[in-house]
C-alpha positions in Angstrom: 132.9 88.1 79.3 134.7 84.8 79.6 132.7 81.7 80.6 134.9 81.4 83.8 134.2 85.0 84.8 130.5 84.4 84.3 130.6 81.2 86.4 132.5 83.0 89.1 129.9 86.0 89.1 127.0 83.5 89.3 128.8 81.5 92.1 129.5 84.8 94.0 125.9 86.0 93.8 124.4 82.5 94.8 127.0 82.4 97.8 125.9 85.9 98.9 122.2 85.0 98.6 122.8 81.9 100.6 124.6 83.9 103.4 121.6 86.2 103.6 119.1 83.3 103.8 120.9 81.1 106.3 122.8 83.7 108.3 121.6 86.4 110.6 118.8 88.3 108.9 120.1 91.5 107.3 116.7 93.0 106.4 114.5 93.1 103.4 116.3 95.9 101.8 119.6 93.9 101.7 117.8 91.1 100.1 116.2 93.4 97.4 119.7 94.8 96.7 121.0 91.3 95.9 117.9 90.6 93.7 118.3 93.8 91.8 122.0 93.2 91.3 121.1 89.8 89.9 118.7 91.4 87.5 121.4 93.9 86.4 123.8 91.0 85.8 121.1 89.1 83.8 120.7 86.3 86.3 117.1 87.3 86.8 114.7 88.8 84.2 113.0 92.0 84.9 109.6 90.2 85.1 111.0 87.9 87.7 112.4 90.7 89.8 109.1 92.5 89.5 107.3 89.5 90.8 109.7 88.9 93.7 109.3 92.5 94.7 105.6 92.0 94.7 105.7 88.8 96.8 107.7 90.7 99.5 105.2 93.6 99.3 102.2 91.3 99.6 103.4 90.1 103.0 103.1 93.7 104.3 99.9 94.7 102.7 96.4 94.3 104.1 93.0 93.8 102.6 92.2 97.5 103.2 95.1 98.4 100.8 93.7 96.7 97.8 90.0 96.6 98.3 87.4 98.3 96.2 85.9 100.7 98.7 82.2 100.4 99.5 81.1 103.6 97.7 82.7 102.2 94.5 81.2 98.7 94.6 79.0 97.7 91.8 76.2 95.8 93.6 72.9 94.1 93.0 69.8 94.2 95.3 68.7 91.1 97.1 65.0 91.5 95.9 65.8 92.4 92.3 64.3 90.2 89.7 66.8 88.3 87.6 65.2 89.8 84.4 66.0 93.4 85.7 69.8 92.8 86.5 71.0 91.6 83.1 71.8 95.0 81.8 74.0 95.7 84.9 75.8 92.5 84.5 76.4 93.0 80.9 77.5 96.7 81.3 80.2 96.0 83.9 81.2 92.5 82.8 82.2 91.3 86.3 82.2 87.6 87.1 81.0 88.3 90.6 78.7 90.9 92.2 78.1 91.7 95.9 74.4 91.3 96.8 73.0 93.9 99.2 70.1 94.3 101.5 68.8 97.8 102.2 72.1 99.5 101.3 75.8 98.9 100.6 76.5 98.6 104.4 74.6 95.3 104.2 76.2 92.7 102.0 74.2 89.5 102.2 75.7 87.4 99.4 77.6 87.1 96.2 76.1 86.5 92.8 78.1 84.7 90.2 77.4 85.9 86.7 77.7 82.3 85.3 74.8 81.2 87.6 72.4 83.4 85.6 72.8 81.2 82.6 70.7 78.4 84.0 67.8 80.8 84.7 67.7 83.2 81.8 64.9 81.5 79.9 63.1 79.7 82.9 61.3 81.2 85.9 61.2 84.9 85.5 59.9 85.4 89.0 63.2 84.5 90.5 65.1 87.1 92.4 68.8 87.5 93.1 68.3 86.2 96.6 67.1 82.9 95.1 70.5 82.1 93.4 73.1 84.2 95.4 75.9 82.4 97.2 77.2 82.8 100.7 79.5 85.7 101.4 82.9 85.4 103.0 83.8 88.1 105.5 87.4 89.2 106.3 88.7 92.0 108.5 90.4 95.0 106.8 93.6 94.2 108.7 93.8 90.8 107.1 97.4 90.4 105.6 97.3 89.7 101.8 99.5 86.6 102.0 97.2 85.0 104.5 94.1 86.1 102.4 95.6 84.6 99.2 96.1 81.3 101.0 92.5 81.3 102.3 91.3 82.0 98.8 93.2 79.0 97.5 92.4 76.6 100.2 88.6 77.6 100.5 88.3 78.0 96.7 86.7 81.5 97.0 87.5 84.4 94.7 85.8 87.3 96.5 85.4 88.5 100.1 83.7 91.3 101.8 86.0 93.5 103.9 84.7 94.9 107.2 86.2 97.4 109.6 86.7 97.1 113.4 83.1 97.8 113.8 82.0 95.0 111.5 80.7 97.6 109.0 81.3 96.8 105.3 84.3 98.8 104.1 84.7 97.3 100.6 85.4 94.0 98.7 88.6 92.3 97.7 89.0 89.5 95.1 91.8 87.0 94.4 92.7 89.0 91.3 93.3 92.1 93.5 95.8 90.1 95.5 97.6 88.5 92.5 97.9 91.8 90.7 100.2 93.0 93.5 102.7 90.2 92.4 102.3 89.9 88.7 100.7 93.2 87.7 97.6 93.9 85.8 95.6 90.7 84.9 93.4 90.9 81.8 90.8 88.3 80.8 88.1 88.0 78.1 85.9 90.2 80.1 88.4 93.1 80.4 88.4 96.0 77.9 90.5 95.4 74.9 93.6 97.6 74.7 92.3 99.7 71.9 89.1 100.6 73.9 90.9 103.4 75.6 87.8 105.6 76.4 84.5 104.3 77.7 81.7 106.8 77.8 79.4 106.7 80.8 77.4 109.7 80.0 78.0 113.1 78.4 80.2 114.3 81.3 81.8 111.2 82.7 84.2 108.7 81.1 86.5 105.9 82.1 89.9 106.3 80.7 92.8 103.7 80.5 96.0 105.1 81.7 97.8 103.8 78.6 95.6 106.0 76.3 98.0 107.9 74.0 97.9 111.6 74.5 97.2 112.0 70.8 94.3 109.7 70.9 92.8 111.6 73.8 93.3 114.9 72.2 91.7 113.8 69.1 88.8 112.2 70.9 88.0 115.3 72.9 89.4 117.9 70.5 91.7 119.3 73.1 95.5 119.9 73.2 97.0 118.2 76.3 100.9 118.3 76.2 102.0 115.5 73.8 105.6 116.7 73.8 106.5 115.8 77.4 104.0 112.9 77.7 103.0 109.9 75.6 100.0 108.6 77.7 97.3 110.1 79.8 98.7 108.2 82.7 102.1 109.7 82.1 100.5 113.1 82.0 98.9 112.5 85.4 102.1 111.3 86.9 103.9 114.3 85.5 101.4 116.7 87.1 101.7 115.2 90.5 105.5 114.5 90.0 104.9 111.0 91.5 102.7 107.9 91.1 99.3 108.7 92.6 97.3 106.5 94.8 93.7 105.5 94.2 91.2 108.3 94.7 93.6 111.1 94.0 92.4 113.9 91.6 94.1 116.1 89.1 92.3 119.0 87.4 93.3 120.4 84.0 91.4 123.0 82.3 88.0 121.6 81.7 88.8 118.2 83.1 88.9 116.6 86.4 90.7 113.2 86.5 90.4 110.7 89.3 92.6 107.7 89.8 90.4 104.6 89.9 93.2 102.0 89.9 96.9 102.2 90.7 99.3 99.7 92.2 102.0 102.0 93.7 104.2 101.4 90.6 101.9 102.7 87.9 98.5 104.1 87.1 96.1 101.9 85.4 92.6 103.3 85.2 91.1 106.9 85.4 87.7 108.5 85.7 87.3 111.7 83.7 84.6 114.2 84.6 84.0 117.2 82.3 83.1 120.4 84.1 81.2 122.0 81.3 80.0 120.7 78.0 82.7 120.7 75.2 82.4 120.1 71.5 83.9 116.7 70.8 84.9 114.9 67.7 83.6 111.4 66.9 84.9 108.6 69.0 87.2 106.0 67.4 88.4 102.6 68.6 
């Protein structure tokens, strides 16, 4: 393509975008069409388009849409001794944990894992309540763009989500919100890519959706379809014929898969339950 043609194409696209922005609103779908056309014409990268779509989506989502539901929260008890919680903190590797009273319906604070460092070799009589921080409460109807701004201005990273009756519904973190824009965020505490399968017990595993089908078959000595699908996540999408939502289940022979994490565009994490004991080959990383 000649330089003149490229310049004209770019000018035309910018003019059209300007008309959309300063003229009478034509709707979000019109704006998305222009952005997608810009990506097709190499004026935007795929990553930039993905994030712009995420920004538009965030303004319509609420805390309830991305929160970790109450029953799936990993919590610490208020009266637990610090010496007794290290195994839980190490096992899950979270940077923050909700602190509960009698049950998960009563979240009384947040414990930062880094706060444990100052107490590990000192007073062993300390409890979680002695070092926990105040908890931030937000309604489940809170829009994510508003919540993100509050996280930034108040320098908080986790909030407890409550329903209309002020009952704890779950928790939401700044990472949960940002991942709606930029996709999965991994840090030094997340599992490495090659750690596809994490064993919880003999009948329960956590599976990364990117786990290759061949790896899965070798690990469990089974024969899931590796002709039509490359990954376990692709296998689940293929069975449902759509991208599933968090909490959806798929049964296949001796396995029951449950979606632990999905963002509407892809599956990220699965829980696997084995119905009956199977003979399994040795694990590999």
